[in-house]
N, C-alpha and C positions, 0 to 999 in steps of 0.2 A: 555519382557518389555510390558507395556501397551501403546497403541497408539490409536488415533482417525482414523477412516476410512470414506471415502466417496465413495459410489458405487451405481449407478443407483438412484441418487437423495436421497439416504438414508445415514444418519450419524450414526455411531455406534462405540463402543469401542471394541477393540480386543487385543489379546496377540500375540506378534511377537518376533522373535529372535532379540537380541540386535545386531546392526550393528557392523561389524568388519573392521579393516583397511586392505585394499587389495593393495593399492598403496602408495608409499612413500610420496606423496603430500597431503595425507588425514589426517583429524583429527576427533576425536569423541567428541561430546559435550553432557554433561548432561544438559538437558533443565531446565531452572529456570523460564522462562517466554516466552509466545508466544502470538500472537494476531490473531484474526479472521479478516483477511485482505479482501480487495475488491476482490482479486483473489480467496481466499478461498470461499467467498460467491458465486462467479461466478461458480466455480466448483460444489458447493453444489446444485446449481440450474440446471446446464446444463449437468453435466456428465451423460452418459447413461450406459456405461459398464466398464469403466476403473477404477479399484479399486486403490485408492491412499491414502497416509497419507498426509493430508493437513497441512498448516502452513508455509506460505512463509516468515513470519517475526518472528524471535525468538532470545532469548538470553540464554546464559548458560555458564557453566564452562567447560573448556577443560579437559578431563580425559585421553586422549590418543592422541599421535601425531606420524605421520610417520617420517622417517629419514630425509626427505627433507623439513620438516616444520621448518623454522628458525625464524619467527617473533613472535612466541608464545610459552609459556611454559604451563606445566600442572597447572591447577587451575586458569588460566587467565579467567576473565569474558569477554565475547565477544558478539557482535551481528553479524548477517550475512547480506551480500548483497543478496537480494532475487533472483537475476539473475546471473548465473555464468559468470564470465568474459571470461574464456577460452572456454566456450560452450554457445554461445550467445542465443541458442534456449532453454536453460534449465532454468526453474524456480523451486525453492524449492516448495514443496506442490503439485507436479504433478505426474502422473504415472511413469515418467522416473527418478524423483528425489524426494524421500520422504522428507516431511517437518517436522516442529518442533512441531506439536501436538502429541508429544510422549515423552517418558522418555529420549531417546537418539536419536541423529541424526548424520549422517556422513557427513562431509564437504569435497568435492573434492577441490583441489587447495586452501587449507586453507589460505596460505599466501596472496592470491589475493582476497579472498572473506570474510574475517573476519575483524572486527574492535574491538579493545580493548576498554572497557568502565569501569567506576567506579560504584560500587554498588549504590551510591547515585542517579544515573540517570537511573537505569535499566528499571523501568516500563514506562519511557517515551522514552528512547533511543531505546527500542525494536521496536518502530514505524518507526524509521528512515531509515531502510534498504529497505523499499518497497514502498508502495503507496505514502507516504508523500514526499519522496525524488524524486520520479518520477514527481509528480506535481510541486514541487519546481523548479527542473531543466528544466522541459518542458517549463516553462514560461521564464526562463533565455535564453534558446536557441531560443525560439520563437521570443523574442524581438530583438535578433541579426539580424534576417532576416526580421523582420517586424517592423522597428522603428517608423513607422507612426501610428501604432495602439495605441490608447490612452484610450479607454473605454472598460471595461471588465465586463461580468456578468457570474456567475457560476450557475449551476443547481444542488442543493442537497448538503447535508452535508456528505462529504467523506474525508478521510485523504489526498487523492490526491488533492481535490479542496482546502482544507485548506493549503496544501503546496504551491499551486499556489498563493493563496491569500497572504500568508506570503512573498513569493518571490516578488510579486508586491508591497506590502506595504513598502518594504525596499527601493523602488525607488520613485522618485518624478514625479509629473505631470501625474499620472494615476488615472482614475476614476474607482473604483472597487465596484460592487454591486452583490447582490445575489438574486436568486429566491428560496424561501423556505416557505412552509406553516406551518411546525411544530413549535409550540410556543416555546418549550424548545430550539430547535436549533436556532430559530430566535434570542433569547436573547444572545446566544454566538456570532452569526454573527454580531450583532449590535455593538460589541466591536472591530470588525475587518474590517468592510467595510463601505462605504459611505451611502448605503441604502439597505434595505431588502424589496423585493416585494413578495407579496403572490400570485398574479395572473398575470394580464397583465403587460408587461414591456415596457418601452420606447426603442428607438433605441440605440443599442450598436454596437461597431465595432467588438468585438470578444466574442464568447460564449465558456466557459470552461466546458467540460463534463468529469465527473468521471465515476464510474461504471454505466452502462446502465441497469437499472432494469425494466424500462417500455419503450419499444421501440416505441410504438404508441404515448405516451405522448411526448417523445423527438422529434419525427418527426413532431408532431403538432407544437411544439415551434419553430423548425427550419423553418417550412413552413410559419409560421405567422410573421417571422422576417427576415429582410434582413441583416444577419450577413456577414461581409466581410471575417471573418475567424472563423472556428470551431476547437477548440483545444481538441482533444480526448486524454485522459491520460491513461485509462485502455484499453490495446491493444485488448484483446480477446473479450470483450463485444462489443468494437467498430467494430471489424472485422465482427461479426455476424450482427450488425446493418447495416453496410455499404454494406453487401451482400444482405440485404433485401430491403433497401431504396436507391433511387438514389439521391445522394448529389453531387453538382458541385465539381469536383475534385480540382479546384484551391482554394477552400475555406477550404480544409481539411489540418490540421496539426497534425501529429503523430510523436512524438519524440522517440529516442532510450533511453534505460534504463541507468541511471547514473552509472559511475564507482565507485568502492569502495573508491577511493580517494575523490570523490565528497561526498560520504556518510560520510567519516571521517570529512570533513569540517563541515557538519551539526552537528555531535557529538560535535565538538569544540564550535560551536555557541550555542548549548544547554547548555554546561557547563558554558559559560560566560553569559548566559541568553539573548543572542541577538535574539533567537527565543524562544517562549513559547508555549508548546503543552500540558500542564497539562489538559486543558479543553477537550482534545480529548479522555481521558480515563474516561468513566463513570462507568465501572464495572470491578472488579477483582474477578475472579471466579475459583474455583478448576477445573482442567481439567476433573475430573470425571463427572462434570456437563456440559461438553462442548456441549452435544447434545441439552440441553435446551438453552445454550448460543447462538446457531445458530438461535434460534427463537426470541431471545431478540431484534434483530434489527427491529422487527415489532413494538416494544414499543416506545412510544414517547420520553422517556427520555434516550435513548441509543445512545451513540456516538461510541467509540471504546471499545472493550472488551479485557482485558488481562487475559490469562489463566495461572494458576499456578499449578504445579504438587502437 
């Protein structure tokens, strides 16, 4: 099968053996859509020697199931939860667990890590099992332990920060703003938040951070503002950042990844249109052009990219 690989900051296409079922709890998916997630972009930038098939968020049809897979049948269209529930340290699209930028992908513990969807919502639902859901539920859990925080600002256009904004916007009495310079993305944000700032920002209680692509710029923002809480959504880039810069520990909030049942709730909300994520997809590209797709994020008019075999 053909698959995308990341190795030593290089993205390339290679031929691999199709995965086979080894355990009774596994399933094989023929991938029909995948996205370039924040986690994939992190690995493309920071990986040094670990070769991996990226793609932490994907959809596809089940083509083979193990004897202990009971919730799904052959040909079911599904999306994945990007982090395994029975192996909390494992994300799809990493050296230990190949991802969905390939023709086929193997799913351990399929009953606990897959969600059935309809074809009508595939190109949007594929976003729900990873960064978006993490941002959405991070805010829900944050508010449970920080009920007095009322004003929020996010930094940058990421699926995780959009998920956080959607979660906040469904509640009352919260002021939600964004810091964003990009004109294309500002227009999308203007329909979601109270105000968009290009440069200096007023005082806010909490700062929501998605993927950290410019550590120095982020530290500058934090240093210049007296945030009560800083909500880090993307764990791995946050870990690198916090190892480099000293941030007051009591201001830091990092949540755990949502369960598959939580992701299923988002799929239901998407189906009844209580959440709307159409604007998150700006490009649908053949996976054969995925190498160029990783460069598209530098373009002003790029939000999320869906790859199709």
